[in-house]
C-alpha positions as CSV (number, residue, x, y, z in Angstrom):
1,M,50.5,109.4,82.6
2,P,51.9,109.8,79.3
3,I,55.0,112.2,78.8
4,D,55.5,114.7,75.6
5,I,58.1,113.6,73.4
6,E,60.4,116.7,74.3
7,T,60.6,115.3,78.2
8,F,61.0,111.5,76.6
9,E,63.9,112.5,74.2
10,S,65.8,114.9,76.9
11,T,65.6,112.8,79.9
12,S,67.9,109.8,80.6
13,E,66.8,106.6,81.2
14,E,67.8,107.0,84.9
15,R,65.6,109.5,85.7
16,L,62.5,108.2,83.5
17,R,62.8,104.9,86.1
18,E,62.3,107.0,89.2
19,N,58.9,106.5,89.2
20,D,59.2,103.2,89.0
21,A,61.5,103.2,92.1
22,R,59.0,105.5,93.8
23,N,56.0,103.3,92.3
24,T,57.9,100.2,94.1
25,E,58.6,101.6,97.6
26,R,55.1,102.6,97.8
27,V,53.6,98.9,96.7
28,M,56.1,97.6,99.1
29,R,54.8,99.8,101.9
30,F,51.4,99.0,100.9
31,L,51.6,95.3,101.0
32,A,53.7,95.6,104.3
33,S,51.4,97.6,105.9
34,H,48.8,94.8,104.8
35,S,50.7,91.7,105.2
36,D,47.9,89.3,106.5
37,Q,46.1,90.0,103.2
38,A,46.6,89.3,99.2
39,F,44.7,92.0,96.7
40,T,44.2,92.4,92.9
41,K,46.3,94.4,91.0
42,N,43.6,96.5,90.3
43,E,42.9,96.7,94.4
44,I,46.7,98.0,95.0
45,C,46.3,100.6,92.4
46,K,43.2,101.6,94.1
47,G,44.8,101.8,97.6
48,L,48.1,104.0,96.4
49,G,45.9,106.1,93.4
50,V,47.8,105.1,90.5
51,E,46.8,103.7,87.1
52,E,46.6,99.8,86.6
53,D,49.4,100.0,84.0
54,R,51.7,101.7,85.6
55,L,52.1,99.0,88.3
56,S,52.4,95.8,85.6
57,T,55.9,95.9,85.2
58,V,56.6,97.0,89.0
59,L,54.8,94.1,90.1
60,S,56.6,92.1,87.6
61,R,60.1,93.0,88.9
62,L,59.3,92.6,92.6
63,E,57.9,89.0,91.8
64,D,61.3,88.1,89.9
65,S,62.8,89.6,92.9
66,A,60.7,87.6,95.5
67,L,59.5,90.6,97.5
68,V,56.3,89.9,96.3
69,R,54.3,86.7,95.4
70,H,51.4,86.6,92.9
71,K,48.9,83.7,92.7
72,G,45.8,83.4,90.3
73,D,44.9,87.6,89.8
74,Y,45.8,88.3,93.8
75,W,49.7,89.8,95.1
76,T,50.9,90.0,98.4
77,L,54.2,90.4,100.3
78,G,57.2,87.8,99.7
79,D,58.6,86.1,102.5
80,G,62.3,85.6,103.2
81,E,65.4,86.8,102.9
82,A,64.9,89.1,99.8
83,V,61.8,91.0,101.8
84,A,64.2,91.5,105.3
85,A,66.9,92.6,102.7
86,Y,65.1,95.3,100.9
87,S,63.4,96.2,104.5
88,G,67.1,96.5,105.6
89,L,68.1,98.6,102.9
90,V,65.0,101.0,103.2
91,E,65.2,101.5,106.6
92,S,69.1,102.2,105.7
93,S,68.6,104.7,103.3
94,R,65.9,106.6,105.4
95,A,68.2,106.7,108.7
96,A,70.8,108.3,106.1
97,N,68.3,110.5,104.8
98,D,67.6,111.8,108.1
99,R,70.6,112.2,109.1
100,F,72.3,113.9,106.1
101,G,69.8,115.1,103.7
102,E,68.2,113.4,100.6
103,E,70.3,113.6,97.8
104,D,69.5,115.6,94.8
105,M,69.6,113.5,91.8
106,D,70.5,116.1,89.4
107,E,73.1,117.6,91.6
108,W,74.7,113.9,92.1
109,L,74.3,113.2,88.4
110,K,76.8,116.6,87.5
111,H,79.5,114.7,89.6
112,A,78.9,111.1,88.5
113,A,81.9,109.3,87.4
114,G,82.5,109.6,83.8
115,K,80.7,112.6,83.3
116,D,82.8,115.7,82.2
117,N,82.5,118.2,84.9
118,G,85.2,120.2,83.9
119,G,87.4,118.9,86.6
């Protein structure tokens, strides 16, 4: 889905990448819940309700990180340590969010190192 030029100009790169992060988690969750199958990119998109062009970069990054495997037109969950490490990170983040609440990115950015926050 396109964004208007004002949003493009005024939004940080980190914020624009948040959609990729959300889609990364969604793809991983989808493939993990169907770990005995492989899907075309189109099938993954339909399963997630996401446009195909939005997942091309996500799938490529996941493949580069060995989190997914790709053969021909099909994609499936990766195997080995990379997937186990990712799963552990996701579960740790969920546990922290459950215990302490989710972080507000805008609030976090106000206090990030190197930002002039008057202090």
